[in-house]
HTML snippet that shows the backbone in 3Dmol.js (N, CA, C, O; Angstrom):
<script src="https://3Dmol.org/build/3Dmol-min.js"></script>
<div id="view" style="width:600px;height:400px;position:relative"></div>
<script>
const pdb = `
ATOM      1  N   MET A   1      26.940 -40.004  19.440  1.00  0.00           N
ATOM      2  CA  MET A   1      26.879 -38.701  20.023  1.00  0.00           C
ATOM      3  C   MET A   1      27.779 -37.514  19.303  1.00  0.00           C
ATOM      4  O   MET A   1      27.402 -36.343  19.340  1.00  0.00           O
ATOM      5  N   THR A   2      28.919 -37.890  18.691  1.00  0.00           N
ATOM      6  CA  THR A   2      29.561 -36.666  18.307  1.00  0.00           C
ATOM      7  C   THR A   2      29.065 -36.627  16.804  1.00  0.00           C
ATOM      8  O   THR A   2      29.082 -35.665  16.035  1.00  0.00           O
ATOM      9  N   ASN A   3      28.705 -37.669  16.624  1.00  0.00           N
ATOM     10  CA  ASN A   3      28.100 -38.114  14.931  1.00  0.00           C
ATOM     11  C   ASN A   3      26.698 -37.075  15.125  1.00  0.00           C
ATOM     12  O   ASN A   3      26.584 -36.372  14.121  1.00  0.00           O
ATOM     13  N   THR A   4      26.041 -36.911  15.748  1.00  0.00           N
ATOM     14  CA  THR A   4      24.886 -36.074  16.111  1.00  0.00           C
ATOM     15  C   THR A   4      25.122 -34.551  16.027  1.00  0.00           C
ATOM     16  O   THR A   4      24.413 -33.757  15.408  1.00  0.00           O
ATOM     17  N   LEU A   5      26.074 -34.306  16.645  1.00  0.00           N
ATOM     18  CA  LEU A   5      26.785 -33.069  16.873  1.00  0.00           C
ATOM     19  C   LEU A   5      27.169 -32.405  15.758  1.00  0.00           C
ATOM     20  O   LEU A   5      26.916 -31.207  15.632  1.00  0.00           O
ATOM     21  N   ILE A   6      27.902 -33.193  14.709  1.00  0.00           N
ATOM     22  CA  ILE A   6      28.246 -32.979  13.690  1.00  0.00           C
ATOM     23  C   ILE A   6      27.198 -32.578  12.683  1.00  0.00           C
ATOM     24  O   ILE A   6      27.158 -31.517  12.061  1.00  0.00           O
ATOM     25  N   ASN A   7      26.373 -33.570  12.621  1.00  0.00           N
ATOM     26  CA  ASN A   7      25.283 -33.672  11.743  1.00  0.00           C
ATOM     27  C   ASN A   7      24.338 -31.971  12.242  1.00  0.00           C
ATOM     28  O   ASN A   7      23.894 -31.180  11.409  1.00  0.00           O
ATOM     29  N   GLN A   8      24.264 -31.828  13.493  1.00  0.00           N
ATOM     30  CA  GLN A   8      23.401 -30.784  13.742  1.00  0.00           C
ATOM     31  C   GLN A   8      24.056 -29.490  13.310  1.00  0.00           C
ATOM     32  O   GLN A   8      23.486 -28.614  12.659  1.00  0.00           O
ATOM     33  N   ASN A   9      25.473 -29.452  13.791  1.00  0.00           N
ATOM     34  CA  ASN A   9      26.178 -28.050  13.078  1.00  0.00           C
ATOM     35  C   ASN A   9      26.023 -28.119  11.534  1.00  0.00           C
ATOM     36  O   ASN A   9      25.515 -27.122  11.021  1.00  0.00           O
ATOM     37  N   ALA A  10      26.319 -28.959  10.858  1.00  0.00           N
ATOM     38  CA  ALA A  10      26.385 -29.073   9.439  1.00  0.00           C
ATOM     39  C   ALA A  10      24.709 -28.623   9.087  1.00  0.00           C
ATOM     40  O   ALA A  10      24.508 -27.798   8.196  1.00  0.00           O
ATOM     41  N   ALA A  11      23.950 -29.019   9.588  1.00  0.00           N
ATOM     42  CA  ALA A  11      22.699 -28.544   9.738  1.00  0.00           C
ATOM     43  C   ALA A  11      22.457 -27.335   9.602  1.00  0.00           C
ATOM     44  O   ALA A  11      21.956 -26.866   8.580  1.00  0.00           O
ATOM     45  N   ASP A  12      22.860 -26.509  10.856  1.00  0.00           N
ATOM     46  CA  ASP A  12      22.653 -25.350  10.836  1.00  0.00           C
ATOM     47  C   ASP A  12      23.331 -24.569  10.040  1.00  0.00           C
ATOM     48  O   ASP A  12      22.879 -23.483   9.676  1.00  0.00           O
ATOM     49  N   ALA A  13      24.592 -25.060   9.641  1.00  0.00           N
ATOM     50  CA  ALA A  13      25.431 -24.234   8.466  1.00  0.00           C
ATOM     51  C   ALA A  13      24.928 -24.280   7.471  1.00  0.00           C
ATOM     52  O   ALA A  13      25.236 -23.334   6.746  1.00  0.00           O
ATOM     53  N   LEU A  14      24.172 -25.056   7.003  1.00  0.00           N
ATOM     54  CA  LEU A  14      23.260 -25.156   5.715  1.00  0.00           C
ATOM     55  C   LEU A  14      22.070 -24.326   5.690  1.00  0.00           C
ATOM     56  O   LEU A  14      21.610 -23.737   4.711  1.00  0.00           O
ATOM     57  N   ALA A  15      21.524 -24.350   7.147  1.00  0.00           N
ATOM     58  CA  ALA A  15      20.435 -23.485   7.191  1.00  0.00           C
ATOM     59  C   ALA A  15      20.736 -21.603   7.056  1.00  0.00           C
ATOM     60  O   ALA A  15      20.056 -20.683   6.602  1.00  0.00           O
ATOM     61  N   ALA A  16      21.904 -21.669   7.612  1.00  0.00           N
ATOM     62  CA  ALA A  16      22.357 -20.168   7.484  1.00  0.00           C
ATOM     63  C   ALA A  16      22.824 -19.833   6.104  1.00  0.00           C
ATOM     64  O   ALA A  16      22.757 -18.652   5.762  1.00  0.00           O
ATOM     65  N   ILE A  17      23.271 -20.690   5.298  1.00  0.00           N
ATOM     66  CA  ILE A  17      23.699 -20.481   3.935  1.00  0.00           C
ATOM     67  C   ILE A  17      22.370 -20.399   3.406  1.00  0.00           C
ATOM     68  O   ILE A  17      22.121 -19.248   3.049  1.00  0.00           O
ATOM     69  N   ILE A  18      21.475 -21.160   3.234  1.00  0.00           N
ATOM     70  CA  ILE A  18      20.181 -21.155   2.407  1.00  0.00           C
ATOM     71  C   ILE A  18      19.455 -19.656   2.985  1.00  0.00           C
ATOM     72  O   ILE A  18      19.066 -18.811   2.179  1.00  0.00           O
ATOM     73  N   ALA A  19      19.367 -19.512   4.099  1.00  0.00           N
ATOM     74  CA  ALA A  19      18.916 -18.166   4.556  1.00  0.00           C
ATOM     75  C   ALA A  19      19.464 -16.781   4.224  1.00  0.00           C
ATOM     76  O   ALA A  19      18.783 -15.759   4.306  1.00  0.00           O
ATOM     77  N   ALA A  20      20.956 -16.824   3.780  1.00  0.00           N
ATOM     78  CA  ALA A  20      21.359 -15.964   3.368  1.00  0.00           C
ATOM     79  C   ALA A  20      20.966 -15.744   1.852  1.00  0.00           C
ATOM     80  O   ALA A  20      20.609 -14.644   1.430  1.00  0.00           O
ATOM     81  N   GLY A  21      21.058 -16.855   1.082  1.00  0.00           N
ATOM     82  CA  GLY A  21      20.974 -17.059  -0.274  1.00  0.00           C
ATOM     83  C   GLY A  21      19.567 -16.263  -0.433  1.00  0.00           C
ATOM     84  O   GLY A  21      19.495 -15.312  -1.211  1.00  0.00           O
ATOM     85  N   VAL A  22      18.312 -16.743   0.432  1.00  0.00           N
ATOM     86  CA  VAL A  22      17.104 -16.367  -0.014  1.00  0.00           C
ATOM     87  C   VAL A  22      16.984 -14.674   0.462  1.00  0.00           C
ATOM     88  O   VAL A  22      16.494 -13.804  -0.258  1.00  0.00           O
ATOM     89  N   ALA A  23      17.408 -14.505   1.495  1.00  0.00           N
ATOM     90  CA  ALA A  23      17.816 -12.834   1.490  1.00  0.00           C
ATOM     91  C   ALA A  23      18.195 -11.752   0.458  1.00  0.00           C
ATOM     92  O   ALA A  23      17.757 -10.628   0.212  1.00  0.00           O
ATOM     93  N   ARG A  24      19.442 -12.729  -0.189  1.00  0.00           N
ATOM     94  CA  ARG A  24      19.965 -11.832  -1.428  1.00  0.00           C
ATOM     95  C   ARG A  24      18.875 -12.000  -2.497  1.00  0.00           C
ATOM     96  O   ARG A  24      18.534 -11.002  -3.132  1.00  0.00           O
ATOM     97  N   TYR A  25      18.367 -13.058  -2.716  1.00  0.00           N
ATOM     98  CA  TYR A  25      17.071 -13.485  -3.394  1.00  0.00           C
ATOM     99  C   TYR A  25      16.235 -12.137  -3.845  1.00  0.00           C
ATOM    100  O   TYR A  25      16.095 -11.392  -4.815  1.00  0.00           O
ATOM    101  N   VAL A  26      15.647 -12.375  -2.116  1.00  0.00           N
ATOM    102  CA  VAL A  26      14.437 -11.356  -2.048  1.00  0.00           C
ATOM    103  C   VAL A  26      14.844 -10.046  -2.339  1.00  0.00           C
ATOM    104  O   VAL A  26      14.092  -9.403  -3.071  1.00  0.00           O
ATOM    105  N   GLU A  27      16.158  -9.351  -1.811  1.00  0.00           N
ATOM    106  CA  GLU A  27      16.672  -8.054  -2.261  1.00  0.00           C
ATOM    107  C   GLU A  27      16.792  -7.852  -3.646  1.00  0.00           C
ATOM    108  O   GLU A  27      16.908  -6.704  -4.077  1.00  0.00           O
ATOM    109  N   SER A  28      16.777  -9.024  -4.551  1.00  0.00           N
ATOM    110  CA  SER A  28      17.036  -8.578  -5.727  1.00  0.00           C
ATOM    111  C   SER A  28      15.579  -8.449  -6.738  1.00  0.00           C
ATOM    112  O   SER A  28      15.638  -7.853  -7.813  1.00  0.00           O
ATOM    113  N   LEU A  29      14.426  -9.017  -6.292  1.00  0.00           N
ATOM    114  CA  LEU A  29      12.951  -8.896  -6.604  1.00  0.00           C
ATOM    115  C   LEU A  29      12.772  -7.502  -6.771  1.00  0.00           C
ATOM    116  O   LEU A  29      13.359  -6.653  -6.101  1.00  0.00           O
ATOM    117  N   PRO A  30      11.800  -7.232  -7.842  1.00  0.00           N
ATOM    118  CA  PRO A  30      11.091  -5.824  -7.964  1.00  0.00           C
ATOM    119  C   PRO A  30      10.379  -5.488  -6.821  1.00  0.00           C
ATOM    120  O   PRO A  30      10.311  -6.441  -6.045  1.00  0.00           O
ATOM    121  N   ASP A  31       9.807  -4.450  -6.419  1.00  0.00           N
ATOM    122  CA  ASP A  31       8.829  -4.204  -5.011  1.00  0.00           C
ATOM    123  C   ASP A  31       7.732  -4.959  -5.307  1.00  0.00           C
ATOM    124  O   ASP A  31       7.237  -5.428  -4.282  1.00  0.00           O
ATOM    125  N   PHE A  32       7.034  -5.325  -6.527  1.00  0.00           N
ATOM    126  CA  PHE A  32       5.936  -5.832  -6.515  1.00  0.00           C
ATOM    127  C   PHE A  32       5.987  -7.205  -6.373  1.00  0.00           C
ATOM    128  O   PHE A  32       4.952  -7.809  -6.090  1.00  0.00           O
ATOM    129  N   ALA A  33       7.153  -7.856  -6.543  1.00  0.00           N
ATOM    130  CA  ALA A  33       7.344  -9.134  -6.526  1.00  0.00           C
ATOM    131  C   ALA A  33       7.801 -10.014  -5.045  1.00  0.00           C
ATOM    132  O   ALA A  33       7.924 -11.213  -4.797  1.00  0.00           O
ATOM    133  N   ARG A  34       8.000  -8.563  -4.108  1.00  0.00           N
ATOM    134  CA  ARG A  34       8.347  -9.182  -2.757  1.00  0.00           C
ATOM    135  C   ARG A  34       7.300  -9.240  -1.925  1.00  0.00           C
ATOM    136  O   ARG A  34       6.294  -8.551  -2.092  1.00  0.00           O
ATOM    137  N   ASP A  35       7.484 -10.227  -0.777  1.00  0.00           N
ATOM    138  CA  ASP A  35       6.698 -10.746   0.018  1.00  0.00           C
ATOM    139  C   ASP A  35       6.963  -9.877   1.360  1.00  0.00           C
ATOM    140  O   ASP A  35       7.817 -10.283   2.148  1.00  0.00           O
ATOM    141  N   PHE A  36       6.235  -8.670   1.636  1.00  0.00           N
ATOM    142  CA  PHE A  36       6.710  -8.147   2.925  1.00  0.00           C
ATOM    143  C   PHE A  36       5.445  -8.576   4.104  1.00  0.00           C
ATOM    144  O   PHE A  36       4.254  -8.664   3.809  1.00  0.00           O
ATOM    145  N   GLY A  37       5.861  -8.746   5.097  1.00  0.00           N
ATOM    146  CA  GLY A  37       5.131  -9.248   6.378  1.00  0.00           C
ATOM    147  C   GLY A  37       5.069  -7.796   7.118  1.00  0.00           C
ATOM    148  O   GLY A  37       5.544  -6.714   6.775  1.00  0.00           O
ATOM    149  N   ALA A  38       4.359  -8.150   8.180  1.00  0.00           N
ATOM    150  CA  ALA A  38       3.749  -7.066   8.898  1.00  0.00           C
ATOM    151  C   ALA A  38       4.734  -6.204   9.551  1.00  0.00           C
ATOM    152  O   ALA A  38       4.667  -4.981   9.677  1.00  0.00           O
ATOM    153  N   ASP A  39       5.779  -7.101  10.002  1.00  0.00           N
ATOM    154  CA  ASP A  39       6.683  -6.370  10.489  1.00  0.00           C
ATOM    155  C   ASP A  39       8.069  -5.676   9.842  1.00  0.00           C
ATOM    156  O   ASP A  39       8.760  -4.826  10.404  1.00  0.00           O
ATOM    157  N   VAL A  40       8.236  -6.104   8.866  1.00  0.00           N
ATOM    158  CA  VAL A  40       9.136  -5.642   7.628  1.00  0.00           C
ATOM    159  C   VAL A  40       8.690  -4.632   6.801  1.00  0.00           C
ATOM    160  O   VAL A  40       7.609  -4.693   6.216  1.00  0.00           O
ATOM    161  N   GLU A  41       9.578  -3.563   6.705  1.00  0.00           N
ATOM    162  CA  GLU A  41       9.381  -2.227   6.009  1.00  0.00           C
ATOM    163  C   GLU A  41      10.184  -2.370   4.724  1.00  0.00           C
ATOM    164  O   GLU A  41      11.397  -2.523   4.583  1.00  0.00           O
ATOM    165  N   PRO A  42       9.108  -2.273   3.726  1.00  0.00           N
ATOM    166  CA  PRO A  42       9.767  -2.292   2.519  1.00  0.00           C
ATOM    167  C   PRO A  42      10.675  -1.333   1.875  1.00  0.00           C
ATOM    168  O   PRO A  42      10.543  -0.109   1.864  1.00  0.00           O
ATOM    169  N   GLN A  43      11.618  -2.033   1.336  1.00  0.00           N
ATOM    170  CA  GLN A  43      13.059  -1.271   0.701  1.00  0.00           C
ATOM    171  C   GLN A  43      12.848  -0.610  -0.554  1.00  0.00           C
ATOM    172  O   GLN A  43      12.168  -1.360  -1.254  1.00  0.00           O
ATOM    173  N   PRO A  44      13.097   0.359  -1.102  1.00  0.00           N
ATOM    174  CA  PRO A  44      12.709   0.955  -2.316  1.00  0.00           C
ATOM    175  C   PRO A  44      13.773  -0.023  -3.133  1.00  0.00           C
ATOM    176  O   PRO A  44      14.819  -0.368  -2.583  1.00  0.00           O
ATOM    177  N   ASN A  45      13.391  -0.511  -4.685  1.00  0.00           N
ATOM    178  CA  ASN A  45      14.366  -1.143  -5.285  1.00  0.00           C
ATOM    179  C   ASN A  45      14.614  -0.056  -6.403  1.00  0.00           C
ATOM    180  O   ASN A  45      13.738   0.636  -6.921  1.00  0.00           O
ATOM    181  N   THR A  46      15.776  -0.035  -6.642  1.00  0.00           N
ATOM    182  CA  THR A  46      16.186   0.913  -7.650  1.00  0.00           C
ATOM    183  C   THR A  46      16.405   0.279  -8.988  1.00  0.00           C
ATOM    184  O   THR A  46      17.004   1.081  -9.704  1.00  0.00           O
ATOM    185  N   SER A  47      16.164  -0.808  -9.583  1.00  0.00           N
ATOM    186  CA  SER A  47      15.600  -1.514 -10.574  1.00  0.00           C
ATOM    187  C   SER A  47      14.319  -0.713 -11.061  1.00  0.00           C
ATOM    188  O   SER A  47      14.335  -0.730 -12.291  1.00  0.00           O
ATOM    189  N   GLY A  48      13.580  -0.247 -10.745  1.00  0.00           N
ATOM    190  CA  GLY A  48      12.238  -0.176 -10.911  1.00  0.00           C
ATOM    191  C   GLY A  48      12.184   0.755 -12.198  1.00  0.00           C
ATOM    192  O   GLY A  48      13.270   1.222 -12.541  1.00  0.00           O
ATOM    193  N   VAL A  49      11.188   1.054 -12.877  1.00  0.00           N
ATOM    194  CA  VAL A  49      10.961   1.928 -13.826  1.00  0.00           C
ATOM    195  C   VAL A  49      10.497   3.290 -13.203  1.00  0.00           C
ATOM    196  O   VAL A  49       9.671   3.328 -12.291  1.00  0.00           O
ATOM    197  N   ASP A  50      11.064   4.383 -13.738  1.00  0.00           N
ATOM    198  CA  ASP A  50      10.943   5.590 -13.134  1.00  0.00           C
ATOM    199  C   ASP A  50       9.741   6.322 -13.443  1.00  0.00           C
ATOM    200  O   ASP A  50       9.344   6.147 -14.595  1.00  0.00           O
ATOM    201  N   GLU A  51       8.969   7.192 -12.635  1.00  0.00           N
ATOM    202  CA  GLU A  51       7.554   7.690 -12.585  1.00  0.00           C
ATOM    203  C   GLU A  51       7.134   8.002 -14.129  1.00  0.00           C
ATOM    204  O   GLU A  51       6.141   7.503 -14.658  1.00  0.00           O
ATOM    205  N   ALA A  52       8.097   8.963 -14.819  1.00  0.00           N
ATOM    206  CA  ALA A  52       8.085   9.649 -15.928  1.00  0.00           C
ATOM    207  C   ALA A  52       7.719   8.358 -17.271  1.00  0.00           C
ATOM    208  O   ALA A  52       6.800   8.511 -18.076  1.00  0.00           O
ATOM    209  N   ARG A  53       8.513   7.316 -17.262  1.00  0.00           N
ATOM    210  CA  ARG A  53       8.568   6.120 -18.144  1.00  0.00           C
ATOM    211  C   ARG A  53       7.097   5.294 -17.707  1.00  0.00           C
ATOM    212  O   ARG A  53       6.420   4.700 -18.545  1.00  0.00           O
ATOM    213  N   GLN A  54       6.848   5.348 -16.684  1.00  0.00           N
ATOM    214  CA  GLN A  54       5.437   4.510 -16.250  1.00  0.00           C
ATOM    215  C   GLN A  54       4.484   5.382 -16.737  1.00  0.00           C
ATOM    216  O   GLN A  54       3.735   4.726 -17.461  1.00  0.00           O
ATOM    217  N   ILE A  55       4.097   6.707 -16.688  1.00  0.00           N
ATOM    218  CA  ILE A  55       3.339   7.443 -17.304  1.00  0.00           C
ATOM    219  C   ILE A  55       3.437   7.354 -18.897  1.00  0.00           C
ATOM    220  O   ILE A  55       2.480   7.104 -19.631  1.00  0.00           O
ATOM    221  N   GLU A  56       4.453   7.543 -19.219  1.00  0.00           N
ATOM    222  CA  GLU A  56       4.492   7.111 -20.684  1.00  0.00           C
ATOM    223  C   GLU A  56       4.025   5.936 -21.404  1.00  0.00           C
ATOM    224  O   GLU A  56       3.544   5.868 -22.535  1.00  0.00           O
ATOM    225  N   ILE A  57       4.301   4.835 -20.374  1.00  0.00           N
ATOM    226  CA  ILE A  57       4.021   3.134 -20.613  1.00  0.00           C
ATOM    227  C   ILE A  57       2.454   3.469 -20.312  1.00  0.00           C
ATOM    228  O   ILE A  57       1.716   3.059 -21.208  1.00  0.00           O
ATOM    229  N   CYS A  58       1.932   3.993 -19.459  1.00  0.00           N
ATOM    230  CA  CYS A  58       0.496   4.016 -19.192  1.00  0.00           C
ATOM    231  C   CYS A  58      -0.323   4.584 -20.343  1.00  0.00           C
ATOM    232  O   CYS A  58      -1.286   3.955 -20.780  1.00  0.00           O
ATOM    233  N   LEU A  59       0.054   5.805 -20.859  1.00  0.00           N
ATOM    234  CA  LEU A  59      -0.632   6.583 -21.823  1.00  0.00           C
ATOM    235  C   LEU A  59      -0.344   5.719 -23.056  1.00  0.00           C
ATOM    236  O   LEU A  59      -1.104   6.002 -23.982  1.00  0.00           O
ATOM    237  N   SER A  60       0.497   4.791 -23.322  1.00  0.00           N
ATOM    238  CA  SER A  60       0.321   4.262 -24.669  1.00  0.00           C
ATOM    239  C   SER A  60       0.231   2.835 -24.569  1.00  0.00           C
ATOM    240  O   SER A  60       0.753   1.980 -25.285  1.00  0.00           O
ATOM    241  N   CYS A  61      -0.745   2.674 -23.260  1.00  0.00           N
ATOM    242  CA  CYS A  61      -1.098   1.095 -23.371  1.00  0.00           C
ATOM    243  C   CYS A  61      -1.889   0.769 -24.244  1.00  0.00           C
ATOM    244  O   CYS A  61      -2.548   1.705 -24.696  1.00  0.00           O
ATOM    245  N   ALA A  62      -2.144  -0.535 -24.796  1.00  0.00           N
ATOM    246  CA  ALA A  62      -2.966  -1.172 -25.675  1.00  0.00           C
ATOM    247  C   ALA A  62      -3.998  -1.723 -25.041  1.00  0.00           C
ATOM    248  O   ALA A  62      -5.045  -1.912 -25.660  1.00  0.00           O
ATOM    249  N   LEU A  63      -3.868  -2.094 -23.615  1.00  0.00           N
ATOM    250  CA  LEU A  63      -4.947  -2.753 -23.019  1.00  0.00           C
ATOM    251  C   LEU A  63      -6.272  -2.009 -23.107  1.00  0.00           C
ATOM    252  O   LEU A  63      -6.193  -0.784 -23.199  1.00  0.00           O
ATOM    253  N   PRO A  64      -7.596  -2.624 -23.092  1.00  0.00           N
ATOM    254  CA  PRO A  64      -8.647  -1.819 -22.790  1.00  0.00           C
ATOM    255  C   PRO A  64      -8.720  -0.892 -21.347  1.00  0.00           C
ATOM    256  O   PRO A  64      -8.854   0.315 -21.143  1.00  0.00           O
ATOM    257  N   ASP A  65      -8.583  -1.932 -20.569  1.00  0.00           N
ATOM    258  CA  ASP A  65      -8.928  -1.287 -19.249  1.00  0.00           C
ATOM    259  C   ASP A  65      -7.551  -1.458 -18.262  1.00  0.00           C
ATOM    260  O   ASP A  65      -6.844  -2.439 -18.491  1.00  0.00           O
ATOM    261  N   CYS A  66      -7.249  -0.757 -17.438  1.00  0.00           N
ATOM    262  CA  CYS A  66      -6.180  -0.801 -16.735  1.00  0.00           C
ATOM    263  C   CYS A  66      -6.266  -2.172 -15.860  1.00  0.00           C
ATOM    264  O   CYS A  66      -7.263  -2.253 -15.142  1.00  0.00           O
ATOM    265  N   ILE A  67      -5.321  -3.294 -15.826  1.00  0.00           N
ATOM    266  CA  ILE A  67      -5.507  -4.385 -14.974  1.00  0.00           C
ATOM    267  C   ILE A  67      -4.686  -4.324 -13.804  1.00  0.00           C
ATOM    268  O   ILE A  67      -4.686  -5.331 -13.096  1.00  0.00           O
ATOM    269  N   GLY A  68      -3.913  -3.244 -13.422  1.00  0.00           N
ATOM    270  CA  GLY A  68      -3.017  -3.270 -12.364  1.00  0.00           C
ATOM    271  C   GLY A  68      -1.615  -3.750 -12.666  1.00  0.00           C
ATOM    272  O   GLY A  68      -1.512  -4.634 -13.516  1.00  0.00           O
ATOM    273  N   VAL A  69      -0.499  -3.277 -12.073  1.00  0.00           N
ATOM    274  CA  VAL A  69       0.993  -3.808 -11.958  1.00  0.00           C
ATOM    275  C   VAL A  69       1.232  -4.997 -11.880  1.00  0.00           C
ATOM    276  O   VAL A  69       2.137  -5.655 -12.394  1.00  0.00           O
ATOM    277  N   GLU A  70       0.114  -5.390 -10.991  1.00  0.00           N
ATOM    278  CA  GLU A  70       0.336  -6.790 -10.315  1.00  0.00           C
ATOM    279  C   GLU A  70       0.182  -7.834 -11.361  1.00  0.00           C
ATOM    280  O   GLU A  70       0.797  -8.894 -11.244  1.00  0.00           O
ATOM    281  N   ASN A  71      -0.591  -7.610 -12.368  1.00  0.00           N
ATOM    282  CA  ASN A  71      -1.100  -8.561 -13.485  1.00  0.00           C
ATOM    283  C   ASN A  71       0.481  -8.589 -14.398  1.00  0.00           C
ATOM    284  O   ASN A  71       1.112  -7.586 -14.731  1.00  0.00           O
ATOM    285  N   PRO A  72       0.831  -9.893 -14.641  1.00  0.00           N
ATOM    286  CA  PRO A  72       1.751 -10.371 -15.616  1.00  0.00           C
ATOM    287  C   PRO A  72       1.518  -9.422 -17.060  1.00  0.00           C
ATOM    288  O   PRO A  72       2.457  -8.848 -17.612  1.00  0.00           O
ATOM    289  N   ALA A  73       0.463  -9.385 -17.426  1.00  0.00           N
ATOM    290  CA  ALA A  73       0.260  -8.568 -19.021  1.00  0.00           C
ATOM    291  C   ALA A  73       0.393  -7.199 -18.766  1.00  0.00           C
ATOM    292  O   ALA A  73       0.581  -6.448 -19.724  1.00  0.00           O
ATOM    293  N   CYS A  74       0.328  -6.759 -17.645  1.00  0.00           N
ATOM    294  CA  CYS A  74       0.657  -5.250 -17.506  1.00  0.00           C
ATOM    295  C   CYS A  74       1.888  -4.793 -17.903  1.00  0.00           C
ATOM    296  O   CYS A  74       2.922  -5.279 -17.444  1.00  0.00           O
ATOM    297  N   PRO A  75       1.880  -3.531 -19.052  1.00  0.00           N
ATOM    298  CA  PRO A  75       3.043  -3.156 -19.943  1.00  0.00           C
ATOM    299  C   PRO A  75       4.470  -2.482 -18.516  1.00  0.00           C
ATOM    300  O   PRO A  75       5.693  -2.577 -18.624  1.00  0.00           O
ATOM    301  N   ILE A  76       3.935  -2.068 -17.730  1.00  0.00           N
ATOM    302  CA  ILE A  76       4.872  -1.365 -16.695  1.00  0.00           C
ATOM    303  C   ILE A  76       5.666  -2.474 -16.147  1.00  0.00           C
ATOM    304  O   ILE A  76       6.897  -2.485 -16.127  1.00  0.00           O
ATOM    305  N   ARG A  77       4.831  -3.491 -15.661  1.00  0.00           N
ATOM    306  CA  ARG A  77       5.276  -4.995 -15.004  1.00  0.00           C
ATOM    307  C   ARG A  77       6.238  -5.542 -16.239  1.00  0.00           C
ATOM    308  O   ARG A  77       7.302  -6.055 -15.893  1.00  0.00           O
ATOM    309  N   GLN A  78       5.981  -5.479 -17.455  1.00  0.00           N
ATOM    310  CA  GLN A  78       6.873  -5.790 -18.381  1.00  0.00           C
ATOM    311  C   GLN A  78       8.177  -5.335 -18.514  1.00  0.00           C
ATOM    312  O   GLN A  78       9.209  -5.983 -18.691  1.00  0.00           O
ATOM    313  N   ALA A  79       7.995  -4.099 -18.404  1.00  0.00           N
ATOM    314  CA  ALA A  79       9.400  -2.928 -18.239  1.00  0.00           C
ATOM    315  C   ALA A  79      10.121  -3.406 -17.420  1.00  0.00           C
ATOM    316  O   ALA A  79      11.266  -3.739 -17.726  1.00  0.00           O
ATOM    317  N   GLN A  80       9.590  -3.573 -16.063  1.00  0.00           N
ATOM    318  CA  GLN A  80      10.366  -3.910 -14.682  1.00  0.00           C
ATOM    319  C   GLN A  80      11.086  -5.177 -14.989  1.00  0.00           C
ATOM    320  O   GLN A  80      12.298  -5.278 -14.802  1.00  0.00           O
ATOM    321  N   ARG A  81      10.225  -6.312 -15.538  1.00  0.00           N
ATOM    322  CA  ARG A  81      11.150  -7.644 -15.478  1.00  0.00           C
ATOM    323  C   ARG A  81      12.038  -7.461 -16.741  1.00  0.00           C
ATOM    324  O   ARG A  81      12.867  -8.339 -16.982  1.00  0.00           O
ATOM    325  N   ALA A  82      11.930  -6.427 -17.535  1.00  0.00           N
ATOM    326  CA  ALA A  82      13.045  -6.403 -18.642  1.00  0.00           C
ATOM    327  C   ALA A  82      14.284  -5.508 -17.991  1.00  0.00           C
ATOM    328  O   ALA A  82      15.457  -5.808 -18.212  1.00  0.00           O
ATOM    329  N   LEU A  83      13.955  -4.543 -17.285  1.00  0.00           N
ATOM    330  CA  LEU A  83      14.985  -3.743 -16.405  1.00  0.00           C
ATOM    331  C   LEU A  83      15.621  -4.686 -15.649  1.00  0.00           C
ATOM    332  O   LEU A  83      16.825  -4.886 -15.809  1.00  0.00           O
ATOM    333  N   TRP A  84      14.930  -5.335 -14.790  1.00  0.00           N
ATOM    334  CA  TRP A  84      15.625  -6.464 -13.803  1.00  0.00           C
ATOM    335  C   TRP A  84      16.405  -7.795 -14.575  1.00  0.00           C
ATOM    336  O   TRP A  84      17.317  -8.423 -14.038  1.00  0.00           O
ATOM    337  N   ARG A  85      15.932  -8.054 -15.756  1.00  0.00           N
ATOM    338  CA  ARG A  85      16.858  -9.306 -16.480  1.00  0.00           C
ATOM    339  C   ARG A  85      18.155  -8.451 -16.828  1.00  0.00           C
ATOM    340  O   ARG A  85      19.232  -8.953 -16.507  1.00  0.00           O
ATOM    341  N   ASN A  86      18.156  -7.215 -17.451  1.00  0.00           N
ATOM    342  CA  ASN A  86      19.098  -6.484 -18.270  1.00  0.00           C
ATOM    343  C   ASN A  86      20.291  -6.385 -17.044  1.00  0.00           C
ATOM    344  O   ASN A  86      21.428  -6.811 -17.244  1.00  0.00           O
ATOM    345  N   ARG A  87      19.886  -5.783 -15.785  1.00  0.00           N
ATOM    346  CA  ARG A  87      20.552  -5.664 -14.781  1.00  0.00           C
ATOM    347  C   ARG A  87      21.611  -6.926 -14.109  1.00  0.00           C
ATOM    348  O   ARG A  87      22.746  -6.834 -13.642  1.00  0.00           O
ATOM    349  N   ARG A  88      20.796  -7.987 -14.270  1.00  0.00           N
ATOM    350  CA  ARG A  88      21.259  -9.292 -13.917  1.00  0.00           C
ATOM    351  C   ARG A  88      22.226 -10.037 -14.734  1.00  0.00           C
ATOM    352  O   ARG A  88      22.924 -10.977 -14.356  1.00  0.00           O
ATOM    353  N   ARG A  89      22.176  -9.417 -16.089  1.00  0.00           N
ATOM    354  CA  ARG A  89      23.107 -10.274 -17.281  1.00  0.00           C
ATOM    355  C   ARG A  89      24.495  -9.720 -16.753  1.00  0.00           C
ATOM    356  O   ARG A  89      24.595  -8.628 -16.193  1.00  0.00           O
ATOM    357  N   PRO A  90      25.518 -10.548 -16.980  1.00  0.00           N
ATOM    358  CA  PRO A  90      27.176 -10.049 -16.824  1.00  0.00           C
ATOM    359  C   PRO A  90      27.273  -8.995 -17.818  1.00  0.00           C
ATOM    360  O   PRO A  90      28.338  -8.401 -17.986  1.00  0.00           O
TER     361      PRO A  90
END
`;
const viewer = $3Dmol.createViewer("view");
viewer.addModel(pdb, "pdb");
viewer.setStyle({}, {cartoon: {color: "spectrum"}});
viewer.zoomTo();
viewer.render();
</script>
């Protein structure tokens, strides 16, 4: 009986650690990569490309048609990923 209680407490502790890690990971993602549920209000991500830079990237885009920022080939998304990677480097 005691062994089951210890395992349950260890499992609960591990679940709490994993949940905290997932929460930190989701906070570090750019806005377009986050999964917002209906009851969660999106928080602004400060690592994104500013509006002036987005306009500059759009005007100089080599793609024939706009594919949307959700597409990995979008230059804005590539710039956002580059900013995110640079922010994460020590």
